[in-house]
N, C-alpha and C positions, 0 to 999 in steps of 0.2 A: 119119277119125272115130276110129280107134284111137289115133292120136297125141294127139288132143284129150283123150280119156279118160285117157291116161297123164299128160298135163300136169295134168289135174284132180286125179287121185289124188296125184301128187307135191306139188302145191300144197296139197292138203288135209292131207297128212302133214307138210308144213312149217309150215302155219299153225295147225292144230288144237291141237298141244301148247301153243304159246304162248298161244293164245286161251283154252284151258281153264285154264291156269295163272293168267292175268290175271283171268278170271272168278271162279275160286275165291278168289283173293286179295281181289277186290272183295267177294264174298259174305261172306268172313270178316270184313272190316273193317266192313261194314254190320251183320252179326250182332253183332259185339262192341260196336259203338257202341250198338245197341239194348239189349244186355245191360248195358252200362255206364250207360245212362240209368235202367234199372229197378232194378238191384240196390242202389245206394247211396241210393235215394230214401227208404228207411225210416230211414236214419241222418242224411243231410244235407238232406233235403227236396227241393224242386224246383230245386236249384242245379245248373247245367250246368257240368261240368268239361271244358274243351276237351281234346281228344286222349286222353281216358281210354279210349275205344274202340280207338284206334290202339295205345295201350300194352297193352291187353288182347289185341289181335290179335298183337302182337309176342311177348307172353308165351306165347300158345297155340302159335305157330310154334316158339319156343325149346323149349317142353315137348315138342312133337312131335319135334323134332330130337334131343333128349336121349333120348326113349323109343325112337326108331328106332336110336339108337346102341348100345343094349343088345342082346346076342345073343338073349335070349328074345323081345323084341318084334319083332326082325327076322325071327326064325323064324315067329312068329305072323303077321306081315304077309305072308310068302311063302306061307303056307298059305291065307290069305284071297285072295291074288292068283292062286293056281293055277287055280281054276275059270274065272277071267276070261280066262286065256291060251288057252283052247280055242275061244273065239268068234273068227271070222276078222277082223272089222273091229276089234273090241276089242283083239285080239292085236297088230295092226299099229299101232294108235294107242298102246297101252300100251307096246309095246317101243320105239317112237320117243320117247315121253315119258320113259321110264326112261333111255334112252341120253342124251337131252338133259340130264336132271337129274343124271345120273351124272358128267358132265364137271365136273371140279373146277378152277375158274379159278386156284386157288392153286398148282396143279401146273405151271402155265405159267411159264417163266422171266421172261416180261414182267411177271408179277404182282409180282415182287420190286421192280422199279422203281416200280410204282404204289404198293405198300405203303410204300416208303421215302418217296415224295413225300407221301403222306397223313400219315405219322408226323411229317415235318418241318413240314407245315402245321399239325398239331395242337399242336406244341410251342411 
């Protein structure tokens, strides 16, 4: 039984960060699509612009990336995250999610070959 619970916890720690990330991205796209439908309605009427919500979601992610890159926002984010790190389950999920997100694929030497192929294909 102990081995079964260990497998369950390991599986949960492996699947949960990815599931949470995918769910948050899905929720962001759905929210931005709804927002993209309601905001321009006053200007352009009931015209649907395909992928406007997706573009809005990409803009929100880019803005978040920019804000997190600044030292002031990073410090503020660490203060907000500090109380969460004291809760046992949240601490394990948060630390594994942060470790997973902290891996930079561009630091991998194999990424250079992928980037070169993408640049050649785009040219």
